[in-house]
C-alpha positions as CSV (number, residue, x, y, z in Angstrom):
1,X,-17.8,-35.7,-59.5
2,X,-18.9,-39.2,-60.2
3,X,-16.3,-42.4,-58.8
4,X,-15.1,-42.7,-62.6
5,X,-14.3,-39.2,-63.1
6,X,-12.8,-39.2,-59.5
7,X,-10.4,-42.1,-60.1
8,X,-9.6,-40.8,-63.8
9,X,-8.3,-37.6,-62.0
10,X,-6.4,-39.1,-59.2
11,X,-5.0,-42.2,-61.6
12,X,-5.5,-44.3,-58.7
13,X,-5.8,-47.4,-61.2
14,X,-2.1,-46.7,-62.5
15,X,-0.8,-46.5,-58.9
16,X,0.1,-42.7,-59.3
17,X,-0.7,-39.5,-57.6
18,X,-1.9,-40.7,-54.1
19,X,-1.2,-37.1,-52.7
20,X,-4.2,-35.6,-55.3
21,X,-6.3,-38.4,-53.9
22,X,-6.3,-37.8,-50.4
23,X,-6.4,-34.1,-51.1
24,X,-9.6,-34.2,-52.9
25,X,-10.6,-37.0,-49.7
26,X,-9.5,-34.0,-47.3
27,X,-11.3,-31.3,-48.7
28,X,-14.6,-33.3,-49.3
29,X,-14.7,-34.2,-46.1
30,X,-14.3,-30.5,-44.9
31,X,-16.3,-29.4,-46.8
32,X,-18.8,-31.7,-45.4
33,X,-17.9,-30.9,-42.0
34,X,-18.7,-27.2,-42.8
35,X,-22.2,-28.1,-44.3
36,X,-23.2,-30.2,-40.9
37,X,-21.4,-28.1,-38.2
38,X,-21.7,-24.5,-40.0
39,X,-25.2,-22.9,-41.0
40,X,-26.8,-25.7,-42.4
41,X,-28.0,-24.4,-45.8
42,X,-31.2,-27.2,-45.8
43,X,-32.5,-25.3,-43.0
44,X,-35.1,-22.3,-43.5
45,X,-33.7,-18.9,-43.0
46,X,-36.3,-18.4,-40.1
47,X,-35.8,-22.1,-38.1
48,X,-31.9,-21.2,-38.3
49,X,-32.1,-17.7,-36.6
50,X,-34.4,-19.6,-34.4
51,X,-31.6,-21.9,-33.7
52,X,-29.3,-19.5,-33.6
53,X,-30.9,-17.5,-30.7
54,X,-31.1,-20.6,-28.7
55,X,-27.4,-21.6,-29.3
56,X,-26.0,-18.1,-28.5
57,X,-28.4,-18.1,-24.8
58,X,-26.1,-21.5,-23.9
59,X,-23.0,-19.5,-25.1
60,X,-23.8,-16.5,-23.0
61,X,-24.4,-18.8,-20.0
62,X,-21.6,-21.4,-19.8
63,X,-18.5,-21.6,-17.7
64,X,-15.2,-22.7,-17.8
65,X,-14.3,-25.8,-15.8
66,X,-11.2,-25.9,-13.7
67,X,-10.2,-29.9,-14.2
68,X,-9.9,-31.4,-11.0
69,X,-8.4,-34.9,-10.7
70,X,-9.8,-36.5,-6.9
71,X,-8.4,-39.3,-5.1
72,X,-9.4,-42.7,-7.5
73,X,-9.1,-44.6,-4.3
74,X,-12.4,-43.2,-2.9
75,X,-13.8,-42.1,-6.6
76,X,-15.9,-45.1,-7.9
77,X,-17.6,-45.9,-11.1
78,X,-20.4,-47.4,-11.6
79,X,-21.6,-49.7,-14.5
80,X,-23.8,-52.8,-15.0
81,X,-24.1,-55.3,-17.4
82,X,-26.8,-57.8,-18.6
83,X,-27.1,-60.7,-21.1
84,X,-30.3,-63.2,-21.7
85,X,-31.3,-66.1,-23.6
86,X,-34.7,-67.2,-24.9
87,X,-36.0,-70.6,-24.9
88,X,-39.8,-72.1,-25.3
89,X,-41.1,-71.6,-22.1
90,X,-38.7,-69.3,-20.2
91,X,-36.2,-66.6,-20.5
92,X,-32.7,-67.3,-18.7
93,X,-30.9,-64.1,-17.7
94,X,-27.8,-62.3,-16.3
95,X,-27.5,-59.5,-14.4
96,X,-24.0,-57.8,-13.2
97,X,-22.9,-54.8,-11.7
98,X,-19.8,-53.2,-10.7
99,X,-18.4,-50.5,-8.9
100,X,-14.4,-49.6,-9.2
101,X,-12.0,-47.8,-7.6
102,X,-8.4,-47.7,-7.4
103,X,-8.1,-49.9,-4.6
104,X,-11.3,-51.6,-4.5
105,X,-14.0,-53.4,-7.0
106,X,-17.4,-54.0,-5.6
107,X,-19.2,-56.4,-7.6
108,X,-22.6,-57.9,-7.6
109,X,-24.5,-60.5,-9.7
110,X,-27.8,-62.4,-10.3
111,X,-29.4,-64.5,-12.4
112,X,-32.7,-66.7,-13.0
113,X,-35.7,-67.3,-15.3
114,X,-38.3,-65.3,-16.2
115,X,-41.8,-66.3,-18.2
116,X,-41.3,-65.7,-21.6
117,X,-43.6,-62.8,-22.0
118,X,-43.4,-59.8,-24.0
119,X,-40.6,-57.8,-23.7
120,X,-38.5,-59.6,-21.6
121,X,-35.7,-57.2,-22.3
122,X,-37.5,-54.5,-20.5
123,X,-37.8,-56.8,-17.2
124,X,-33.8,-57.5,-17.0
125,X,-33.1,-54.2,-18.0
126,X,-34.8,-53.1,-14.9
127,X,-33.3,-55.9,-12.8
128,X,-29.7,-54.4,-14.0
129,X,-30.4,-51.1,-12.9
130,X,-31.8,-52.0,-9.9
131,X,-28.6,-54.4,-9.1
132,X,-26.3,-51.1,-10.1
133,X,-27.8,-48.9,-7.9
134,X,-27.7,-51.1,-4.8
135,X,-23.7,-51.2,-5.8
136,X,-23.7,-48.0,-6.1
137,X,-25.0,-47.3,-2.7
138,X,-22.5,-49.8,-1.4
139,X,-19.8,-47.5,-2.8
140,X,-21.1,-44.4,-1.4
141,X,-21.1,-45.4,1.8
142,X,-17.1,-46.2,1.2
143,X,-15.9,-43.4,-1.2
144,X,-16.1,-39.7,-1.7
145,X,-17.4,-39.5,-5.4
146,X,-19.4,-42.1,-7.3
147,X,-20.5,-41.9,-11.1
148,X,-23.0,-43.9,-12.7
149,X,-22.4,-45.0,-16.4
150,X,-26.1,-43.8,-17.4
151,X,-28.8,-41.2,-16.2
152,X,-29.4,-41.1,-12.4
153,X,-33.3,-41.0,-13.3
154,X,-34.3,-44.4,-15.0
155,X,-35.6,-44.5,-18.5
156,X,-39.4,-44.1,-18.7
157,X,-39.2,-47.0,-20.6
158,X,-38.6,-49.6,-17.5
159,X,-42.2,-48.1,-16.3
160,X,-43.5,-51.1,-18.3
161,X,-41.4,-53.6,-17.0
162,X,-44.1,-55.1,-15.0
163,X,-47.3,-54.8,-17.4
164,X,-47.0,-58.7,-18.5
165,X,-45.5,-60.0,-15.4
166,X,-47.7,-62.8,-13.7
167,X,-46.7,-62.4,-10.5
168,X,-47.1,-58.1,-11.0
169,X,-43.8,-57.3,-9.5
170,X,-43.6,-53.7,-9.0
171,X,-40.1,-53.1,-10.7
172,X,-40.9,-49.5,-11.4
173,X,-41.2,-48.9,-7.6
174,X,-38.1,-50.7,-6.8
175,X,-36.1,-49.1,-8.8
176,X,-37.0,-45.5,-7.6
177,X,-36.8,-46.9,-4.1
178,X,-33.4,-47.8,-4.8
179,X,-32.6,-44.6,-5.9
180,X,-33.9,-42.7,-3.5
181,X,-31.6,-44.9,-0.7
182,X,-28.6,-44.2,-2.7
183,X,-29.6,-40.4,-3.0
184,X,-30.0,-40.3,1.0
185,X,-26.8,-42.3,1.7
186,X,-25.1,-39.7,-0.7
187,X,-26.5,-36.6,0.8
188,X,-25.8,-37.9,4.7
189,X,-22.2,-38.7,3.3
190,X,-21.2,-36.0,1.5
191,X,-20.9,-37.8,-1.3
192,X,-20.7,-36.1,-5.0
193,X,-22.8,-38.2,-7.1
194,X,-23.6,-38.0,-10.7
195,X,-24.8,-39.8,-13.6
196,X,-22.6,-39.7,-16.9
197,X,-24.4,-40.2,-20.6
198,X,-21.6,-40.2,-22.9
199,X,-23.3,-41.2,-26.2
200,X,-25.7,-38.1,-25.9
201,X,-27.4,-35.7,-27.8
202,X,-28.4,-31.6,-27.2
203,X,-32.1,-32.2,-27.0
204,X,-32.2,-32.2,-23.2
205,X,-30.9,-28.9,-22.9
206,X,-31.9,-27.2,-26.7
207,X,-35.8,-28.4,-25.2
208,X,-35.1,-26.4,-21.7
209,X,-33.7,-23.4,-23.6
210,X,-36.5,-23.2,-26.1
211,X,-39.1,-23.6,-23.4
212,X,-37.5,-20.4,-21.5
213,X,-37.1,-18.3,-24.4
214,X,-40.5,-19.7,-26.3
215,X,-38.7,-20.8,-29.3
216,X,-40.9,-23.2,-30.3
217,X,-39.7,-24.7,-33.2
218,X,-35.9,-24.4,-32.9
219,X,-35.4,-28.6,-32.0
220,X,-36.9,-29.3,-35.2
221,X,-34.2,-27.9,-36.9
222,X,-32.0,-30.2,-35.5
223,X,-33.5,-33.1,-37.6
224,X,-31.8,-31.4,-40.9
225,X,-28.4,-30.4,-38.8
226,X,-27.7,-33.5,-36.6
227,X,-28.5,-32.4,-32.9
228,X,-24.8,-34.4,-31.6
229,X,-22.9,-31.5,-33.3
230,X,-25.4,-28.6,-32.4
231,X,-22.9,-27.8,-29.3
232,X,-19.9,-27.8,-31.4
233,X,-21.2,-25.4,-34.2
234,X,-19.5,-22.2,-34.5
235,X,-21.3,-18.8,-34.2
236,X,-19.5,-15.6,-35.0
237,X,-16.3,-17.7,-35.6
238,X,-16.6,-19.6,-31.7
239,X,-17.7,-22.8,-31.0
240,X,-20.9,-22.8,-28.8
241,X,-18.7,-25.1,-26.4
242,X,-15.3,-25.3,-26.3
243,X,-13.3,-28.4,-24.3
244,X,-13.0,-27.9,-20.7
245,X,-16.4,-25.6,-20.7
246,X,-19.8,-26.8,-19.3
247,X,-23.4,-25.5,-19.8
248,X,-25.4,-24.2,-17.1
249,X,-27.3,-26.6,-15.0
250,X,-30.8,-26.5,-15.8
251,X,-33.9,-28.4,-15.2
252,X,-35.6,-30.3,-17.7
253,X,-39.3,-28.9,-18.6
254,X,-42.4,-31.0,-17.0
255,X,-44.1,-31.0,-20.3
256,X,-41.4,-32.8,-22.3
257,X,-40.3,-35.0,-19.5
258,X,-43.0,-36.4,-16.8
259,X,-40.7,-39.0,-15.9
260,X,-38.3,-36.6,-14.3
261,X,-41.1,-34.9,-12.4
262,X,-42.1,-38.3,-11.0
263,X,-38.9,-39.4,-10.1
264,X,-38.7,-36.4,-8.0
265,X,-41.9,-36.8,-6.2
266,X,-41.0,-40.2,-5.7
267,X,-37.4,-39.6,-4.0
268,X,-38.0,-35.9,-2.9
269,X,-35.0,-34.6,-4.8
270,X,-34.6,-32.2,-7.5
271,X,-32.5,-33.4,-10.4
272,X,-30.5,-30.8,-12.3
273,X,-28.3,-31.4,-15.6
274,X,-25.8,-29.7,-18.0
275,X,-23.1,-30.7,-20.2
276,X,-19.0,-30.6,-20.2
277,X,-17.0,-31.0,-23.6
278,X,-14.1,-33.5,-22.3
279,X,-12.7,-34.1,-26.3
280,X,-12.1,-31.8,-29.0
281,X,-13.7,-34.2,-31.6
282,X,-16.7,-35.9,-30.1
283,X,-19.6,-34.4,-28.7
284,X,-20.1,-32.9,-24.9
285,X,-21.2,-35.8,-22.2
286,X,-24.3,-35.0,-20.3
287,X,-24.0,-35.2,-16.6
288,X,-27.2,-35.9,-14.3
289,X,-27.0,-34.5,-10.2
290,X,-29.5,-33.9,-7.7
291,X,-29.6,-30.5,-6.1
292,X,-27.4,-31.2,-3.4
293,X,-24.6,-31.4,-5.4
294,X,-22.3,-28.3,-7.2
295,X,-22.5,-28.4,-10.8
296,X,-18.8,-27.0,-11.0
297,X,-17.7,-29.4,-8.8
298,X,-19.2,-32.8,-10.5
299,X,-17.9,-30.7,-13.7
300,X,-14.4,-30.3,-12.6
301,X,-14.3,-34.2,-11.8
302,X,-15.8,-35.4,-14.9
303,X,-13.1,-33.4,-16.9
304,X,-10.4,-34.2,-14.5
305,X,-10.9,-38.0,-14.7
306,X,-11.8,-38.2,-18.1
307,X,-9.1,-40.3,-20.8
308,X,-10.0,-41.2,-24.8
309,X,-11.8,-44.3,-24.9
310,X,-13.4,-45.1,-28.4
311,X,-13.2,-41.9,-29.5
312,X,-14.8,-40.5,-26.3
313,X,-13.9,-38.7,-23.5
314,X,-15.0,-41.1,-20.6
315,X,-14.1,-41.0,-17.1
316,X,-11.6,-43.2,-16.0
317,X,-13.5,-44.9,-13.2
318,X,-16.3,-45.8,-15.3
319,X,-14.0,-47.1,-18.5
320,X,-12.8,-49.6,-15.5
321,X,-16.2,-50.3,-14.1
322,X,-17.0,-51.3,-17.5
323,X,-14.8,-53.6,-17.9
324,X,-15.7,-55.5,-14.6
325,X,-19.7,-55.4,-15.2
326,X,-19.7,-56.7,-19.1
327,X,-22.0,-59.7,-19.2
328,X,-20.0,-62.6,-21.8
329,X,-22.1,-65.1,-24.1
330,X,-19.8,-67.6,-22.6
331,X,-21.0,-66.9,-19.1
332,X,-24.4,-67.5,-20.2
333,X,-23.1,-70.9,-21.8
334,X,-21.7,-71.8,-18.3
335,X,-25.2,-71.2,-16.8
336,X,-27.2,-73.1,-19.4
337,X,-25.2,-76.0,-18.9
338,X,-25.6,-75.9,-14.9
339,X,-29.4,-75.3,-15.2
340,X,-29.6,-78.3,-17.5
341,X,-27.2,-81.1,-16.2
342,X,-29.1,-80.3,-12.6
343,X,-32.7,-81.0,-14.2
344,X,-31.0,-84.3,-16.2
345,X,-30.0,-85.7,-12.2
346,X,-33.3,-85.3,-11.5
347,X,-34.7,-87.0,-14.8
348,X,-36.4,-83.7,-15.8
349,X,-35.9,-84.6,-19.5
350,X,-39.6,-83.4,-20.4
351,X,-38.4,-79.8,-18.9
352,X,-35.4,-79.7,-21.1
353,X,-37.3,-81.1,-24.6
354,X,-40.1,-78.3,-23.8
355,X,-39.3,-75.4,-21.6
356,X,-35.6,-75.2,-22.1
357,X,-36.1,-76.3,-25.8
358,X,-33.8,-73.2,-27.7
359,X,-35.1,-71.2,-30.0
360,X,-34.4,-71.5,-33.7
361,X,-32.5,-68.6,-33.7
362,X,-30.5,-69.4,-30.6
363,X,-29.5,-72.8,-32.2
364,X,-27.8,-72.0,-34.9
365,X,-23.9,-73.0,-34.9
366,X,-21.2,-70.9,-33.2
367,X,-17.8,-71.1,-33.2
368,X,-16.7,-71.4,-29.5
369,X,-14.7,-73.3,-27.2
370,X,-13.1,-73.3,-23.5
371,X,-10.4,-71.2,-24.6
372,X,-13.2,-68.6,-24.7
373,X,-13.8,-68.9,-21.3
374,X,-10.0,-69.4,-20.5
375,X,-9.3,-65.8,-22.1
376,X,-12.5,-64.0,-20.0
377,X,-10.7,-65.6,-16.5
378,X,-6.9,-64.2,-17.3
379,X,-8.4,-61.1,-18.6
380,X,-10.3,-60.7,-15.4
381,X,-7.9,-62.3,-12.4
382,X,-4.8,-62.0,-14.6
383,X,-2.0,-64.8,-14.2
384,X,-1.7,-68.1,-16.0
385,X,-4.1,-71.3,-15.9
386,X,-2.6,-73.9,-13.7
C-alpha cells in the first residue's frame, strides 16, 4: 500500500479515525517482526534448514539462570572513555578509566600528545584499554566481582597500534601483560571476573556451533536474517533463548578467532564465552570469562544486577562506571587551553601556530560556554557552585 492510499484510508488529513491508522501501523510492524524473527522467506530452504539445526543445538543446551544480586559494595563495574583532537603536527588525547562500586569509585586518567600519523585512534584506544586493565586490577584487589564493559580479549585491531609509531611502543604487548596481571590477581583472590558486551551479535556462538556440527554456510543465512535477533527466533513456538536463560559456555574456533588463541598463549588462561538474555525486547548480552570462573555464577550476577538502560538490560555497575569514565569535549578544551597558555608563556608562538594549529574540521564554530563545564562538575560531584 503506497502512502497516498494509506492516508486516504486513515483519513488523517481531516483529523479523523486515528485508531484505524494506529491499527494499520501496528499490524504492519507485527508482520515485519514476524518476517524478521520468524522463518525469513528470503533465506533458501537449504540454508534455513541448516540454520534451524544450529539454533536447535543451542536451544537443547541452554540453561536456566537463577538471578543473584551480589553485595554491590564489593561488585565493581569497569569502563573507559577516550577523546582526541588532531592538530597540524600532533594529536592531543585523553583517556579515562573508572571502577564503580556502591561504596567506592576507583579512577585514573591520562593525557598527552602523539605524533600525527596514520590512524591515531587505534593508539588512543590501546592506551584506554591498558588504563582500564590497570584500574580493574586495583578493583580486583578490593572486591569480589569485576565486570569489564567490553571483552576481556582485546580487539584484534589494537594489534596495529604501534605499526606507524616513531618510538615503536609495544602497545599490544602492554595490553596482553596488563590483562594477564588482571587475571592472575582475580584467580589468586577468588574474584569473579568477566567481560560484558551489550550491543553484540550472535556470530560468535553460531560460528562455534557451525564448526562443531559441520554446518558450514549457516552463518551466511544470517546476513538476510539480521543476526542480532537470531537467539530471539522461535522454533516450534518457543524462543531459542528466553529471558533468564543462558547458552552453553563455549570456546571460539581457532580458525575464525586466531587473536583469542594468541591471547590464551600470552596469558596462560583459556577463555570461554556464553550469551545470557536479560530483557525480552533486546538481544542477549555476550559474556567472556576465564576458565577459573563458573559460567553459572557469572550469568547469575549479570542477570541479578541488570537494569533497563537505553532499551538494553545492562548490569548496574557498568551503567554507573560509564558515567564516571566519559571524556567530554569540554575537558579536551580545558586541556588545550592550558597547553597553549603554557606555550605562550614560554614564547613558543611558532609551536602554537604550526604544530598546534587546528585542522580545518576542528576549527568550525561550536556553541560552547563555561556553563557546559559547570554542568559537568555539578553532575559528577553534586552540590552548587559557590
